[in-house]
N, C-alpha and C positions, 0 to 999 in steps of 0.2 A: 620417462622423467630424467634429466641430467643430474649429475652430483652436485652440480652448484645449484641449480634449481630447487632440488632436495634441501640442502643446506639453506637457503632461504626460506623454504617453505616449511620446515620444522624450527626456525628461528621464532615463531609466532603464530597462532591458531587467530582466526580474524575473530573481531569481535560477536560478541552473542548476545541476542537479542529473545525476547519470548512473544510469540503471536498466541492470541487465543481467542477462537471461533464458538460464535453463539449465534446459532442457525435459524433462530425463530424471530417472524415479523407480525405486524397486525395484519397487512396484506400485501401479496406478490407485487409487488411494482412491473407493470409490462416490457418495462425496457433491462429488467433487472437479470444477469446471468450468474448472479452469486450462488452459492449454497445458503438460501434462505428458503422457508416454508412457512406457511400459514399457522401462526400458533394457536391449539385447540384450547379447549373449555380451562383447563389449568396450563400452567408452565410447570414443567419437573425441574425446577431449580434447584431442591437441594440433592437430586438425585443426580443431577447434571453436573453439578459443583464438586461430587465427591468422584464422578465418571471424569471429570478434567483433572482432579490431581493424582486418580491412579494412572491416569496417562502420563503426566508429567515423571510420577515416580519410575514408570517403567523406561523412560528415556532417560532420566538421570543412571540409573544403572548403567551407564556407558560413561567410563572416564571422560573421553570426549566432550561429552556434554555438561560435562562438572565447573562451571567457568563463571563469571561474573558476570549477570543480568545486565547490558546497558540500560535497554529498555523494555515496553511491554506494552503492548498493542489489543485494546479488547475488542475487537471488531464483527461485523455480523454481515445478514439479520440485523436483528435494532437490537443490541444488549442494554439498553435502557428500560428496557422491559424486566430487565431483573433486579429486585429488590436493592435497598443498599445492604442488605443481611447478609443478603445473597452474596453480593460482591465482595464484600468485606468476608467474608467466609474464603473466597476463593481467592481474593488478593493475601490476607492473613496465610493460607495455606501455601502460598506460592515464596512468601516471604521466609515462613519455617524450613523449605525444602531447598532454597536457592539464594546463592550470596551475590545481592543486588547491590548494584551501583550507588554511592552516598545521594547522588544527583540521577538517580534512576530517573525517565519520564515514562509515565505512565497514562495512554490514552484510553479514554473511550469513545468510542463511538455512539450518539444518541441521534433519535430523530425528534424533529417537534410535536407534541401530542401524544408522546410514548413515552413521556416520565414529567411529573410536576417540580416545583420547587424544592419540596421536601425532600425528594427522592437527590437530585445533584445535591443539596448538602450533606445527606448522606453518602453518597458517591467521594464527595471531598474526601470526608473524614475516614474513608475506606482508604485512599490514597492517591485516590485520582488528581493527578495533576495538569491534566489538558484533554482538553474535550474538543472532539470533531464533527460538526452539528450537519445532516444531510439536510439543507434549505432546498437546492435545487432549483430554485425559481423564488423571483419576491412577485410574480404576476400570477392572478386567481385562474386568469384561463388557463395559462400553462401548466400550473399544479394538477388542475381538471384531468388536461390532456395526461399528464405525467402518470396519474392514478396514484399523485401522493395524499395521505391521510390527512393534513395540517392545509392552512391557507397563511398568506401573508402573516397576519395580523398574529398566530401562534405562533410562527417563524420568529419575530420579533420580540414576543411575550417570553419565549422559551431562552432567546438572549440575554434580557433583562431578568431571569429567573437565575441564570449561571453565574452571572457577574455577580448577584446578589449573593450567592453561596459560594463564593471567594475566588471564582476563576478566574485566571487572567490571562491565559495561553488556551486559545480559542482558536479552533480553524472553523471556516464556515464553505461547504460544498457548493459550486452554482454550475450549472451546465447551459452552454448555449447549442445552436443547431436545433432547436426544438421545435416540435410540429407546427409548421405557421407562423414560424417567427422571423421579422423582419430585421434590418438593421438598426434603428432606430428603438425597438422594443428588448435588444439585445445590449444596447447602450444603457440605457433605463434597468435593465433589472440587473447590471453590474454595478451601475452608479448608486443605486439603492443598498446592494450588499456593502460596498464600499464604506458609506454613513455610516454603519452596526458597529465601522471601526475593530474589526476583527484583524488579531494578531497574524493569522495565518487564512491565506483563501487557494482553494483549489478547484480552478476552472478549468472545466474540460467540456469537451465536444461529444453530444451523445451520438450515440453510434448503437447500430442494429447489430445484436450479437446474436448468434445462432441460441435456437431452442428458447426465446424468448416470442411473451406473444408480439411486441412489436413487428418481430423478424417472421411469425406467421403470418402476419397481415398489417405492413409497411403504412405507416402513415404518410404525410406528405411533408418533405423534408427541405429545408434551404440548399440550394445546389452549391456546387463545389469551390465556385467564384465566390459566392455569398457567404460560405464557410468561411473564406480564407478572410473576407475582408472582416466578419465578425471577430477572428482570434484576434488579427494585426489590430482592429480596434482596443479589444480587451487589453490587450499586451499593454498599448500608450497607456490608457486608463488607470492602470494599476499601476505603473511605474511614475506618473505623476502623483499616483497619491502615497508613494512610497513604498511599495511593496514590489519586494525583488524577486526577480523569475530565476529561480535558481535548477527546477528541471520543467519537462514540459508544460505540466500542467500543475508547478505550483509556486507559491508567491508568497514573500515573507515580509514580515519588518525585518528588519536589524537585529539579530539575535535568536529568530521565532521560527527557523527552519526546523523540520518534522525529523528527528534523530532518529527514528525509526524506521523511516521511508529511507532515510540517507542511510542507513545500514542495509538495506537492502541493493539500493542501488551503487552502491561500494562494495558489492558483492559480499558483505558480511555472512555469520553464520545466525539461524535462526532456530530455535524449535518450536514447533506448533502442535497446539493441542484443541481438543474438539473436534467435531462432525467435518469431516473433509479439509482441516488444516494440511498445511504442507509445513516440511521442515528441510532446511538442509546445515548438514553439520560435515565439520572439517575434523577428519582424524588425523592429526601431525605426525604421528608415530606409524601409522600405517600407509600414509603418504597417500590419500583416498579423501576423497569429497563424494557423501553420499546424501541424495534426498530421499524424503521417506513422506508417504501420505497416510492420513487416518482415515477413518471410515465413514462414507459420504451418508449417510443415511442416519437423522438423528437416533430413530428407532435400533438400530443394528449398533451405532457406537454405544447407547444407554446397557444394552444388553448383553454386549461381549465383552470379555474378558482384555482379549487382544483388543484394542483399540486401532492397532496400526494394519492397514490394505495393503500397503507395496511400499519397497524399499528397492532404491535403485543406484548403483555405484557409476557416478559420472565419468563418460569417459573423455578422451581429450578433445575431442570433436565436440562435445556437450558442456565442455567448459568454455571451449573461448565462444561458443553462440552465447549462453546464459550469461559470460561474462561483458559482452557485448550489448545484449537486449538491457542488461542493468545498466550499466557505467555510461552508454550513450545516450540516456535521457536525460544526465545532468547537463547543464548549460555548460559549464566551464568543464565538463567532461573529469579525466582523474589522470593524477600523476601515469607515465608510461609505465615504470616499474610496480604499476600496481597488481598488475597483470600476472606478474611471475610470484607476488606474494601472496596473491591469492589463490592462485591455481597449481603451481607450482610446475607450471610450463614454463620454455624460453620465448623468450619475449618475440626471437625469430618467426617464432607462429603466425603472429599478425602483421609481418613484413607485408604479404601479398595484398591483404583486404586495405590494409591502411595505402597501400601505394593507389589502389584504385579509385577508395573513395576519398583521397585526395585528389587525384586527377579529376576528378568528378564536383570537385568544388563541395563535398558534403564531410568533411572533414578538415581540419584546420590544419594549418605546414607549421607542426609545433613537435619536433620530434621527443620533446620530454612533457608531453600532454598529448591523451588521447580524446579529443574534444572538438564534440561536431560544430559545424558551422551555423549560421541563420538558417541555411538551405539545409543542412543534413536534420537540423529540430524540427520543418516543416516536413522534411522526405526521411522520416525514422525510419519507417518499415523499409524501404530503400536500401538506407543503411547498415541496416543491422543484415538485410539479407544479404550485401557484400562480402559480412564475416562469415556469414553461414557459408557461401563458397568458398569462400577462403580456407574454412575449415575441412571443408568437403576435398579441399585439393590438397590439404598438407594430411589428410587421410590417406592419401591416394600414393602419397609418396613412399 
């Protein structure tokens, strides 16, 4: 790291968020590769909240972690299996230990059929001000094929319940490229979701992830040409309805972009607590960026005093690749200077990768911004691979 880069790096650490992982679900979906486990006869709610707060205490022992929390995201699994009292105990504990921004965004993931109106109202009282609801489809046939526990009626009812509970910032998840889905079905599914008027929509392709039931026994999926048509059709539908595409799979009404996810994509820092959670923390004094992971098994996480399973200092190549992997998901990209601010590395480390990506039409010809073209968004994996190759080349110099 050059002295000039170090001075930029030490001028201020990245914004800090908090991610909380709730690892239990009513049933494991066949496409899901997240760290989620079928809930047993009783949810160990109180014990798990105690473990989460103990985990947070351990991380806050580091001065680098004692910064203002800009956003909180409670994900899973199915966090809406937890009671309002349990979630309130968690968030009260976070507030007691951390300085939170006055306008902190606090998101909770929920699934239709895994919470009721009284519980949603309790979440709102506990301090949750944003909900992300896993609808995935509003077609009963496709919901059955996806192994979901709700039907379209329950999905619509859930949205009515959360509105009645006072939520005015809601994301709905919807997938396309479902088993046996055709272009008209994809259009109708998204049109029905848009009619529900959420503030934010996550619209993404179903993929077969390793170690899932779908990967072991693949269902018949649309071909690549049809998938491309579905995506382009969806982008046009969402734009016509007033949803701006700001990330590969994220669309928002004006002023409703997800601040928590934006912090990831802009290579911000985040603490991770809960079974299998990941964290990234910048120590501006040491001039280092560290990634931490927690014990993956819920039983191990609950039983162990030390919740951490691994910690790794990111080297220069890691930093370059991870920065690109996140920043290039943003449709507008990021300012070119952000690379040095977030990593402490000189901007020249991007020169080779930028030149190759620009020549291939995957990156915009704009020295002030690191931003993908529409083609680069479509072939994001190829674009990131160029930066990985560039990182390897820099390491060999």
